[in-house]
N, C-alpha and C positions, 0 to 999 in steps of 0.2 A: 504494500499500500504506500502511496505517495504521501510525504509529510506536508504540513501546511506551508512551509517555506517554498518547497518545489511547486506546489499548486499556485501560490501567489505569484511566483516568478513566471510561470506559464501564462497565467491570466494577464499579467502585465505585458508580456510579449505579444499576446494576441491583440490586445487593445491598442498597443503602440503600433503594431503593423497595420491595423485597420484605420488608423487616424486620417490618412489621406482621403478616405471616402466617407468618413463618419458624418459629415454634414451634407452629403449628397442629397439631392431631391428625393431619391428613392428611400432615404432613411429619415425623412422629415418628421417621422413619428416621435423622434427624441424631443424636438422642439414643441410639438403638439402636447405630448404628455407632460413635459416640464412645465409648460405654461398652465395647463389644466391643474396640475398639482398645486402650483403656487396660487391659482385662483381660488382654490378651496380652503386655503389658510386664511386666518384673520390677521395678516401682517399689518403692522402700523409703522408710521415713521419712527425711526429710532431703534427699531427691533434689530436684534443680532440673530443671524441665520447661519446655520451650518448646513452645507450640501455635501453629503458624502457620496463618493462615486459619481462626482459631478460631470465627468466627461468634458464636453466643450462648453458647458455652462447653460444647458437647456432649461434648467430650473434656477440656477444661481443668478443668471442675468435678469430674468423677470423679477426675482426676489429683490435684487439690488435696486431695480427701478421702483418697486413698491416701498422699500424701507427708507428711501431718500438719502440725502446727504448726511443725515444724523445717524443713520443705521449703518450696519456693516454686514457683509456676506463673506463667508469663507467657504470656498469650494475646494474639496480634497478629492484626489484620485491617485491611483498607482501609476497611471499612464502619462508620463511627462509630455508626450507629443499631444495628447488631448488637452492637457493643461495649457500648453502653448497656444493652441487654437482658441481656447476659452479666454486667455489674456488678450489675444488679438481682437476677438469679437467684442469684449467689454471695452477695450480701448477705443475701438471704432465708434462705440456708442457714447464715449465720453464719461464712462463710469469710473469714479475714483473710490467708491465705497465697497469694492469687491477685490478679493485676493484669491489667487489660485495657488495651491501648494500640494506637493507630493506627500502621500501618507498611506499608512496601512490601517485599514478600517478597524481592526481590533486593538490597535495600540496608537491612538491618535496623540496622546500626550497633552491634551488640552485641559484646561481647568474645569473642575466641577461647577455645575450650575451656571454656565457661562453663555447659554444661548436661549433665545425666546422660542425658536423653532429649529427643528432638525429635519432635513429632507433627505431621502434616499429613494429615488424613483424606481430604478431597476437593479441597482448594484447589490442589494441584499441577497439576491439569488446566487451570487458568485462568491460569497463568503464561506470559508470552510466550516466555521463554527458560528452559526447564526445566534445561538444563545449568548455567547461571549460578545458578539458584535452588538446585539440589542442592549446588553448590559452596559457596554462602553458608551453607547449613545445616550441611554437613559440617564446616566450620571451627569451628563453635561446639560440637561434641560433645567432651566431655572424653575424653582418651585412656584406654583400658583399661576403658571401660564395657562391660558385657556385656549 
């Protein structure tokens, strides 16, 4: 059986190799589902949002538009080439309240209770240990957030 580190490396390689076509019209469902996910949240100006497995920013960018200049969005993905595309897209839209960084879903190293909303549109299905991943995300949600 393959260990988690090997599985993570293979997943990273697959998404990095697919990055050239990730935003192709045939794959526009990423943007559609990202936008629909954000539309269902009650984000407000000033909110802090974490988007895990953010890809090219399909949900991170709409979130950044909603939380405004006083809010902050952090997009995390294991595929650096997708993150580069997300940075480019957010820069083209003039967004300064969004950051894209590389990270491992299960060990993000971010502070407890530091986000008003956490989003993961499709990436949860690629995590080797879903329970550990959800536990990692849950500890970062600020208490009392509705």
